[in-house]
N, CA, C and O atoms as CSV, one atom per row, in Angstrom:
chain,resi,resn,atom,element,x,y,z
A,1,UNK,N,N,-9.399,-17.495,9.732
A,1,UNK,CA,C,-8.882,-18.963,9.293
A,1,UNK,C,C,-8.484,-18.709,7.758
A,1,UNK,O,O,-9.179,-18.022,7.009
A,2,UNK,N,N,-7.381,-19.289,7.402
A,2,UNK,CA,C,-6.977,-19.239,5.829
A,2,UNK,C,C,-7.202,-20.914,5.222
A,2,UNK,O,O,-6.926,-22.002,5.727
A,3,UNK,N,N,-7.800,-20.545,3.975
A,3,UNK,CA,C,-8.149,-21.615,3.043
A,3,UNK,C,C,-7.453,-21.585,1.679
A,3,UNK,O,O,-7.651,-20.854,0.709
A,4,UNK,N,N,-6.463,-22.719,1.899
A,4,UNK,CA,C,-5.429,-22.457,0.515
A,4,UNK,C,C,-6.350,-23.076,-0.568
A,4,UNK,O,O,-6.834,-24.179,-0.315
A,5,UNK,N,N,-6.694,-22.370,-1.959
A,5,UNK,CA,C,-7.555,-22.480,-2.967
A,5,UNK,C,C,-6.446,-22.602,-4.089
A,5,UNK,O,O,-5.748,-21.625,-4.362
A,6,UNK,N,N,-6.304,-23.738,-4.693
A,6,UNK,CA,C,-5.012,-24.043,-5.680
A,6,UNK,C,C,-5.948,-24.234,-6.959
A,6,UNK,O,O,-5.438,-24.011,-8.057
A,7,UNK,N,N,-6.889,-24.516,-6.911
A,7,UNK,CA,C,-7.631,-24.658,-8.361
A,7,UNK,C,C,-9.322,-24.118,-8.175
A,7,UNK,O,O,-9.991,-24.031,-7.146
A,8,UNK,N,N,-9.575,-23.900,-9.170
A,8,UNK,CA,C,-11.183,-23.186,-9.019
A,8,UNK,C,C,-12.087,-24.213,-8.779
A,8,UNK,O,O,-13.255,-23.848,-8.643
A,9,UNK,N,N,-11.847,-25.431,-8.689
A,9,UNK,CA,C,-12.930,-26.455,-8.038
A,9,UNK,C,C,-12.858,-26.374,-6.671
A,9,UNK,O,O,-13.900,-26.631,-6.070
A,10,UNK,N,N,-11.803,-26.054,-5.973
A,10,UNK,CA,C,-11.882,-25.718,-4.472
A,10,UNK,C,C,-12.708,-24.511,-3.969
A,10,UNK,O,O,-13.287,-24.317,-2.900
A,11,UNK,N,N,-12.570,-23.741,-5.120
A,11,UNK,CA,C,-13.517,-22.463,-4.522
A,11,UNK,C,C,-14.863,-22.527,-4.430
A,11,UNK,O,O,-15.488,-21.707,-3.757
A,12,UNK,N,N,-15.459,-23.532,-5.114
A,12,UNK,CA,C,-16.848,-23.513,-4.940
A,12,UNK,C,C,-17.597,-24.080,-3.591
A,12,UNK,O,O,-18.694,-23.652,-3.229
A,13,UNK,N,N,-16.891,-25.057,-2.924
A,13,UNK,CA,C,-17.320,-25.324,-1.522
A,13,UNK,C,C,-16.946,-24.358,-0.844
A,13,UNK,O,O,-17.731,-24.257,0.099
A,14,UNK,N,N,-15.855,-23.262,-0.780
A,14,UNK,CA,C,-15.510,-22.545,0.016
A,14,UNK,C,C,-16.813,-21.445,-0.059
A,14,UNK,O,O,-17.455,-21.293,0.981
A,15,UNK,N,N,-17.089,-20.915,-0.894
A,15,UNK,CA,C,-17.727,-20.067,-1.238
A,15,UNK,C,C,-19.204,-20.237,-0.605
A,15,UNK,O,O,-19.790,-19.355,0.023
A,16,UNK,N,N,-19.718,-21.575,-0.893
A,16,UNK,CA,C,-20.755,-22.038,-0.495
A,16,UNK,C,C,-20.951,-22.022,1.195
A,16,UNK,O,O,-21.891,-21.684,1.915
A,17,UNK,N,N,-19.650,-22.536,1.452
A,17,UNK,CA,C,-19.366,-22.435,3.246
A,17,UNK,C,C,-19.563,-21.249,3.793
A,17,UNK,O,O,-20.336,-21.030,4.726
A,18,UNK,N,N,-18.741,-20.290,3.126
A,18,UNK,CA,C,-18.967,-19.149,3.727
A,18,UNK,C,C,-19.957,-18.391,3.776
A,18,UNK,O,O,-20.218,-17.692,4.755
A,19,UNK,N,N,-20.680,-18.442,2.647
A,19,UNK,CA,C,-22.260,-18.194,2.696
A,19,UNK,C,C,-22.728,-18.487,3.838
A,19,UNK,O,O,-22.761,-17.713,4.794
A,20,UNK,N,N,-23.187,-19.801,3.823
A,20,UNK,CA,C,-23.569,-20.483,5.217
A,20,UNK,C,C,-23.622,-20.422,6.212
A,20,UNK,O,O,-24.627,-20.561,6.909
A,21,UNK,N,N,-22.002,-20.086,6.703
A,21,UNK,CA,C,-21.775,-19.313,7.876
A,21,UNK,C,C,-21.935,-17.932,8.157
A,21,UNK,O,O,-21.864,-17.415,9.272
A,22,UNK,N,N,-22.170,-17.335,7.010
A,22,UNK,CA,C,-22.863,-15.827,7.570
A,22,UNK,C,C,-24.072,-15.924,7.559
A,22,UNK,O,O,-24.724,-14.880,7.543
A,23,UNK,N,N,-24.843,-17.375,7.565
A,23,UNK,CA,C,-26.214,-17.046,7.589
A,23,UNK,C,C,-27.316,-16.676,6.395
A,23,UNK,O,O,-28.530,-16.480,6.440
A,24,UNK,N,N,-26.527,-16.672,5.505
A,24,UNK,CA,C,-27.138,-16.170,4.256
A,24,UNK,C,C,-27.518,-17.350,2.962
A,24,UNK,O,O,-26.730,-18.127,2.424
A,25,UNK,N,N,-28.666,-17.212,2.753
A,25,UNK,CA,C,-29.072,-18.155,1.789
A,25,UNK,C,C,-28.615,-17.426,0.385
A,25,UNK,O,O,-27.943,-16.395,0.402
A,26,UNK,N,N,-29.094,-18.136,-0.977
A,26,UNK,CA,C,-28.457,-17.445,-2.158
A,26,UNK,C,C,-29.060,-16.254,-2.389
A,26,UNK,O,O,-28.441,-15.260,-2.768
A,27,UNK,N,N,-30.292,-16.289,-2.177
A,27,UNK,CA,C,-31.182,-15.148,-2.488
A,27,UNK,C,C,-30.865,-14.141,-1.539
A,27,UNK,O,O,-31.246,-13.039,-1.934
A,28,UNK,N,N,-30.289,-14.117,-0.395
A,28,UNK,CA,C,-29.822,-13.114,0.452
A,28,UNK,C,C,-28.739,-12.458,0.035
A,28,UNK,O,O,-28.695,-11.230,0.108
A,29,UNK,N,N,-27.810,-13.126,-0.414
A,29,UNK,CA,C,-26.517,-13.025,-1.132
A,29,UNK,C,C,-26.582,-12.044,-2.363
A,29,UNK,O,O,-25.898,-11.035,-2.534
A,30,UNK,N,N,-27.562,-12.569,-3.187
A,30,UNK,CA,C,-27.913,-12.073,-4.650
A,30,UNK,C,C,-28.422,-10.717,-4.095
A,30,UNK,O,O,-27.799,-9.743,-4.518
A,31,UNK,N,N,-29.268,-10.506,-3.369
A,31,UNK,CA,C,-29.754,-9.205,-3.007
A,31,UNK,C,C,-28.762,-8.299,-2.676
A,31,UNK,O,O,-28.572,-7.245,-3.284
A,32,UNK,N,N,-28.114,-8.697,-1.707
A,32,UNK,CA,C,-26.758,-7.790,-1.075
A,32,UNK,C,C,-25.696,-7.244,-2.779
A,32,UNK,O,O,-25.224,-6.137,-3.038
A,33,UNK,N,N,-25.656,-8.310,-3.468
A,33,UNK,CA,C,-24.776,-7.758,-4.874
A,33,UNK,C,C,-25.668,-7.551,-5.808
A,33,UNK,O,O,-25.147,-7.676,-6.916
A,34,UNK,N,N,-26.987,-7.242,-5.865
A,34,UNK,CA,C,-27.659,-6.847,-6.690
A,34,UNK,C,C,-27.743,-7.793,-8.000
A,34,UNK,O,O,-27.772,-7.388,-9.162
A,35,UNK,N,N,-27.771,-8.963,-7.626
A,35,UNK,CA,C,-27.871,-9.900,-8.868
A,35,UNK,C,C,-28.831,-10.831,-8.372
A,35,UNK,O,O,-29.291,-10.729,-7.235
A,36,UNK,N,N,-29.259,-12.018,-9.419
A,36,UNK,CA,C,-30.241,-12.859,-9.263
A,36,UNK,C,C,-29.439,-14.210,-8.222
A,36,UNK,O,O,-28.252,-14.508,-8.088
A,37,UNK,N,N,-30.639,-14.766,-7.649
A,37,UNK,CA,C,-30.162,-16.226,-6.980
A,37,UNK,C,C,-29.892,-17.215,-7.845
A,37,UNK,O,O,-29.271,-18.164,-7.365
A,38,UNK,N,N,-30.226,-17.278,-9.176
A,38,UNK,CA,C,-29.721,-17.964,-10.286
A,38,UNK,C,C,-28.305,-17.835,-10.544
A,38,UNK,O,O,-27.568,-18.781,-10.818
A,39,UNK,N,N,-27.862,-16.303,-10.418
A,39,UNK,CA,C,-26.584,-15.919,-10.679
A,39,UNK,C,C,-25.401,-16.792,-9.734
A,39,UNK,O,O,-24.378,-17.415,-10.018
A,40,UNK,N,N,-26.193,-16.445,-8.364
A,40,UNK,CA,C,-25.399,-16.882,-7.297
A,40,UNK,C,C,-24.988,-18.350,-7.273
A,40,UNK,O,O,-23.856,-18.756,-7.007
A,41,UNK,N,N,-26.340,-19.303,-7.668
A,41,UNK,CA,C,-26.140,-20.629,-7.986
A,41,UNK,C,C,-24.968,-20.949,-9.060
A,41,UNK,O,O,-24.065,-21.781,-8.970
A,42,UNK,N,N,-25.222,-20.142,-9.978
A,42,UNK,CA,C,-24.181,-20.491,-11.005
A,42,UNK,C,C,-22.816,-20.354,-10.730
A,42,UNK,O,O,-21.986,-21.096,-11.256
A,43,UNK,N,N,-22.408,-19.134,-9.656
A,43,UNK,CA,C,-21.195,-19.016,-9.346
A,43,UNK,C,C,-20.420,-20.101,-8.566
A,43,UNK,O,O,-19.236,-20.438,-8.605
A,44,UNK,N,N,-21.644,-20.607,-7.731
A,44,UNK,CA,C,-20.974,-21.409,-6.938
A,44,UNK,C,C,-20.773,-22.756,-7.345
A,44,UNK,O,O,-19.895,-23.451,-6.834
A,45,UNK,N,N,-21.607,-23.203,-8.318
A,45,UNK,CA,C,-21.555,-24.326,-9.202
A,45,UNK,C,C,-19.876,-24.174,-9.810
A,45,UNK,O,O,-18.940,-24.954,-9.632
A,46,UNK,N,N,-19.901,-23.018,-10.493
A,46,UNK,CA,C,-18.625,-22.735,-11.367
A,46,UNK,C,C,-17.889,-21.513,-11.112
A,46,UNK,O,O,-18.224,-20.607,-11.875
A,47,UNK,N,N,-17.071,-21.235,-10.350
A,47,UNK,CA,C,-16.614,-19.971,-9.836
A,47,UNK,C,C,-15.464,-19.680,-10.889
A,47,UNK,O,O,-14.799,-18.659,-10.718
A,48,UNK,N,N,-15.269,-20.256,-11.639
A,48,UNK,CA,C,-14.420,-19.908,-13.002
A,48,UNK,C,C,-15.332,-19.092,-13.746
A,48,UNK,O,O,-14.742,-18.245,-14.415
A,49,UNK,N,N,-16.242,-19.078,-13.819
A,49,UNK,CA,C,-17.117,-18.026,-14.764
A,49,UNK,C,C,-17.407,-16.803,-14.178
A,49,UNK,O,O,-18.125,-16.010,-14.787
A,50,UNK,N,N,-17.032,-16.579,-13.273
A,50,UNK,CA,C,-16.911,-14.925,-12.534
A,50,UNK,C,C,-15.704,-14.408,-13.123
A,50,UNK,O,O,-14.839,-15.112,-13.644
A,51,UNK,N,N,-15.669,-12.967,-13.010
A,51,UNK,CA,C,-14.253,-12.297,-13.235
A,51,UNK,C,C,-14.026,-11.984,-11.825
A,51,UNK,O,O,-14.692,-12.083,-10.794
A,52,UNK,N,N,-12.509,-11.452,-12.224
A,52,UNK,CA,C,-12.137,-11.261,-10.912
A,52,UNK,C,C,-12.920,-9.987,-10.119
A,52,UNK,O,O,-13.210,-10.163,-8.935
A,53,UNK,N,N,-13.138,-9.165,-10.536
A,53,UNK,CA,C,-13.922,-7.823,-10.130
A,53,UNK,C,C,-15.164,-8.917,-9.549
A,53,UNK,O,O,-15.148,-9.041,-8.324
A,54,UNK,N,N,-15.823,-9.412,-10.001
A,54,UNK,CA,C,-17.262,-9.679,-9.145
A,54,UNK,C,C,-16.755,-10.829,-8.173
A,54,UNK,O,O,-17.407,-11.159,-7.182
A,55,UNK,N,N,-15.623,-11.379,-8.503
A,55,UNK,CA,C,-15.352,-12.314,-7.315
A,55,UNK,C,C,-14.785,-11.633,-6.122
A,55,UNK,O,O,-14.920,-12.123,-5.000
A,56,UNK,N,N,-14.136,-10.485,-6.338
A,56,UNK,CA,C,-13.567,-9.747,-5.352
A,56,UNK,C,C,-15.116,-9.083,-4.460
A,56,UNK,O,O,-15.234,-9.141,-3.236
A,57,UNK,N,N,-15.947,-8.613,-5.197
A,57,UNK,CA,C,-17.114,-7.824,-4.795
A,57,UNK,C,C,-17.853,-9.161,-4.005
A,57,UNK,O,O,-18.340,-8.909,-2.903
A,58,UNK,N,N,-17.925,-10.101,-4.345
A,58,UNK,CA,C,-18.551,-11.439,-3.612
A,58,UNK,C,C,-17.886,-11.566,-2.240
A,58,UNK,O,O,-18.453,-11.639,-1.149
A,59,UNK,N,N,-16.493,-11.580,-2.519
A,59,UNK,CA,C,-15.714,-11.917,-1.066
A,59,UNK,C,C,-15.953,-10.689,-0.351
A,59,UNK,O,O,-16.133,-10.933,0.842
A,60,UNK,N,N,-16.025,-9.423,-0.635
A,60,UNK,CA,C,-16.227,-8.409,0.093
A,60,UNK,C,C,-17.569,-8.537,0.673
A,60,UNK,O,O,-17.637,-8.164,1.844
A,61,UNK,N,N,-18.661,-8.974,0.138
A,61,UNK,CA,C,-19.896,-8.977,0.994
A,61,UNK,C,C,-19.895,-10.191,1.955
A,61,UNK,O,O,-20.691,-10.250,2.892
A,62,UNK,N,N,-18.980,-11.162,1.700
A,62,UNK,CA,C,-19.055,-12.354,2.663
A,62,UNK,C,C,-17.911,-12.025,3.698
A,62,UNK,O,O,-17.482,-12.961,4.372
A,63,UNK,N,N,-17.450,-10.914,3.852
A,63,UNK,CA,C,-16.356,-10.595,4.779
A,63,UNK,C,C,-14.886,-11.171,4.719
A,63,UNK,O,O,-14.141,-11.231,5.696
A,64,UNK,N,N,-14.572,-11.583,3.449
A,64,UNK,CA,C,-13.388,-12.139,3.264
A,64,UNK,C,C,-12.451,-11.570,2.527
A,64,UNK,O,O,-12.844,-11.036,1.490
A,65,UNK,N,N,-10.987,-11.521,2.841
A,65,UNK,CA,C,-10.048,-10.859,2.370
A,65,UNK,C,C,-9.417,-12.167,1.337
A,65,UNK,O,O,-9.442,-13.371,1.593
A,66,UNK,N,N,-8.847,-11.470,0.080
A,66,UNK,CA,C,-8.169,-12.123,-0.625
A,66,UNK,C,C,-6.580,-12.063,-0.532
A,66,UNK,O,O,-6.134,-10.924,-0.673
A,67,UNK,N,N,-5.784,-12.912,-0.354
A,67,UNK,CA,C,-4.668,-12.861,-0.374
A,67,UNK,C,C,-3.526,-13.348,-1.305
A,67,UNK,O,O,-3.470,-14.570,-1.443
A,68,UNK,N,N,-2.727,-12.702,-1.880
A,68,UNK,CA,C,-1.989,-13.408,-2.622
A,68,UNK,C,C,-0.431,-13.674,-2.099
A,68,UNK,O,O,0.197,-12.692,-1.704
A,69,UNK,N,N,0.068,-14.700,-2.090
A,69,UNK,CA,C,1.230,-15.111,-1.638
A,69,UNK,C,C,2.171,-15.724,-2.705
A,69,UNK,O,O,1.963,-16.803,-3.260
A,70,UNK,N,N,3.046,-15.050,-2.889
A,70,UNK,CA,C,4.273,-15.202,-3.892
A,70,UNK,C,C,5.053,-16.755,-3.179
A,70,UNK,O,O,5.642,-16.747,-2.098
A,71,UNK,N,N,4.944,-17.561,-3.747
A,71,UNK,CA,C,5.532,-18.995,-3.522
A,71,UNK,C,C,6.617,-19.140,-4.065
A,71,UNK,O,O,7.274,-20.126,-3.733
A,72,UNK,N,N,7.150,-18.235,-5.050
A,72,UNK,CA,C,8.578,-18.211,-5.645
A,72,UNK,C,C,9.277,-17.595,-4.896
A,72,UNK,O,O,10.422,-18.040,-4.820
A,73,UNK,N,N,9.034,-16.639,-4.229
A,73,UNK,CA,C,10.032,-15.593,-3.414
A,73,UNK,C,C,11.009,-16.483,-2.696
A,73,UNK,O,O,10.788,-17.520,-2.072
A,74,UNK,N,N,12.193,-15.819,-2.932
A,74,UNK,CA,C,13.382,-16.624,-2.002
A,74,UNK,C,C,13.011,-16.313,-0.551
A,74,UNK,O,O,12.286,-15.367,-0.243
A,75,UNK,N,N,13.659,-17.337,0.488
A,75,UNK,CA,C,13.058,-17.188,1.826
A,75,UNK,C,C,13.963,-16.072,2.462
A,75,UNK,O,O,15.115,-15.721,2.204
A,76,UNK,N,N,13.004,-15.617,3.423
A,76,UNK,CA,C,13.597,-14.160,4.045
A,76,UNK,C,C,14.801,-14.721,4.727
A,76,UNK,O,O,14.859,-15.938,4.905
A,77,UNK,N,N,15.784,-13.924,5.131
A,77,UNK,CA,C,16.904,-13.959,5.663
A,77,UNK,C,C,16.639,-13.890,7.220
A,77,UNK,O,O,16.405,-12.807,7.756
A,78,UNK,N,N,16.678,-14.971,7.870
A,78,UNK,CA,C,16.309,-14.441,9.366
A,78,UNK,C,C,17.531,-14.876,10.019
A,78,UNK,O,O,17.285,-15.648,10.945
A,79,UNK,N,N,18.949,-14.604,9.821
A,79,UNK,CA,C,19.995,-14.640,10.449
A,79,UNK,C,C,19.931,-12.963,11.276
A,79,UNK,O,O,19.287,-11.973,10.927
A,80,UNK,N,N,20.620,-13.097,12.153
A,80,UNK,CA,C,20.661,-11.835,13.238
A,80,UNK,C,C,21.582,-10.798,12.411
A,80,UNK,O,O,22.511,-11.112,11.666
A,81,UNK,N,N,21.116,-9.464,12.709
A,81,UNK,CA,C,21.853,-8.423,12.135
A,81,UNK,C,C,22.624,-7.867,12.958
A,81,UNK,O,O,22.275,-7.685,14.124
A,82,UNK,N,N,23.825,-7.494,12.485
A,82,UNK,CA,C,24.886,-6.921,13.608
A,82,UNK,C,C,24.219,-5.372,14.039
A,82,UNK,O,O,23.556,-4.546,13.411
A,83,UNK,N,N,24.643,-5.421,15.152
A,83,UNK,CA,C,23.949,-4.254,15.813
A,83,UNK,C,C,25.467,-3.240,16.041
A,83,UNK,O,O,26.616,-3.648,16.211
A,84,UNK,N,N,24.938,-1.749,15.965
A,84,UNK,CA,C,26.187,-0.799,15.865
A,84,UNK,C,C,25.772,0.005,17.246
A,84,UNK,O,O,24.900,0.869,17.143
A,85,UNK,N,N,26.456,-0.289,18.726
A,85,UNK,CA,C,26.394,0.264,19.347
A,85,UNK,C,C,26.210,1.928,19.496
A,85,UNK,O,O,26.913,2.625,18.765
A,86,UNK,N,N,25.534,2.402,20.174
A,86,UNK,CA,C,25.424,3.942,20.267
A,86,UNK,C,C,24.781,4.666,19.163
A,86,UNK,O,O,24.850,5.891,19.065
A,87,UNK,N,N,23.963,3.682,18.076
A,87,UNK,CA,C,23.505,4.413,17.033
A,87,UNK,C,C,22.104,4.582,17.112
A,87,UNK,O,O,21.645,3.490,17.449
A,88,UNK,N,N,21.196,5.408,16.969
A,88,UNK,CA,C,19.913,5.471,17.340
A,88,UNK,C,C,19.234,4.714,16.231
A,88,UNK,O,O,19.824,4.624,15.154
A,89,UNK,N,N,17.828,4.058,16.418
A,89,UNK,CA,C,17.220,3.195,15.359
A,89,UNK,C,C,16.524,4.377,14.636
A,89,UNK,O,O,15.815,5.143,15.289
A,90,UNK,N,N,16.745,4.576,13.031
A,90,UNK,CA,C,16.305,5.453,12.253
A,90,UNK,C,C,15.129,4.769,11.439
A,90,UNK,O,O,14.611,5.381,10.504
A,91,UNK,N,N,14.759,3.651,11.754
A,91,UNK,CA,C,13.867,3.199,11.091
A,91,UNK,C,C,14.278,1.721,10.112
A,91,UNK,O,O,15.443,1.350,9.975
A,92,UNK,N,N,13.386,1.182,9.648
A,92,UNK,CA,C,14.061,-0.104,8.651
A,92,UNK,C,C,15.559,0.211,7.953
A,92,UNK,O,O,15.979,1.287,7.527
A,93,UNK,N,N,16.107,-0.886,7.980
A,93,UNK,CA,C,17.546,-0.596,7.230
A,93,UNK,C,C,17.602,-1.806,6.383
A,93,UNK,O,O,16.752,-2.672,6.588
A,94,UNK,N,N,18.580,-2.004,5.362
A,94,UNK,CA,C,18.718,-2.833,4.521
A,94,UNK,C,C,18.091,-2.389,3.171
A,94,UNK,O,O,17.447,-1.357,2.980
A,95,UNK,N,N,18.376,-3.284,2.340
A,95,UNK,CA,C,17.948,-3.247,0.818
A,95,UNK,C,C,16.284,-3.875,0.824
A,95,UNK,O,O,15.787,-4.846,1.395
A,96,UNK,N,N,15.781,-2.947,0.015
A,96,UNK,CA,C,14.293,-3.543,-0.380
A,96,UNK,C,C,14.191,-4.908,-0.585
A,96,UNK,O,O,13.106,-5.408,-0.882
C-alpha cells in the first residue's frame, strides 16, 4: 500500500504504524538499527531530525521502499503509435 507523505509531520505516525505492523517495539527496532530506544522515540516524535541516510536505513529495516514521484513531469503521451507493417520489433522506440 502507498502512503503519500507531503510534510514531515505526516511521517511520524506512518513510521510508528509500520513499526507496530511489523510487530516491533521501539527497543526491537533500535536493536536492529544499532541505536538506542530513546533515539527511535525521538525519530518517531520528529522525523525531520533524522538524516536522509538514517531514514533510508530505518525504512529498509521496516521493509519499506522510498519512491520519488515527479509531480512536475508532463503527462505521458498515451496516443496510439502508428505501426509499420512487416517491421520486426527491435525494442523501445521513440525519444528518451
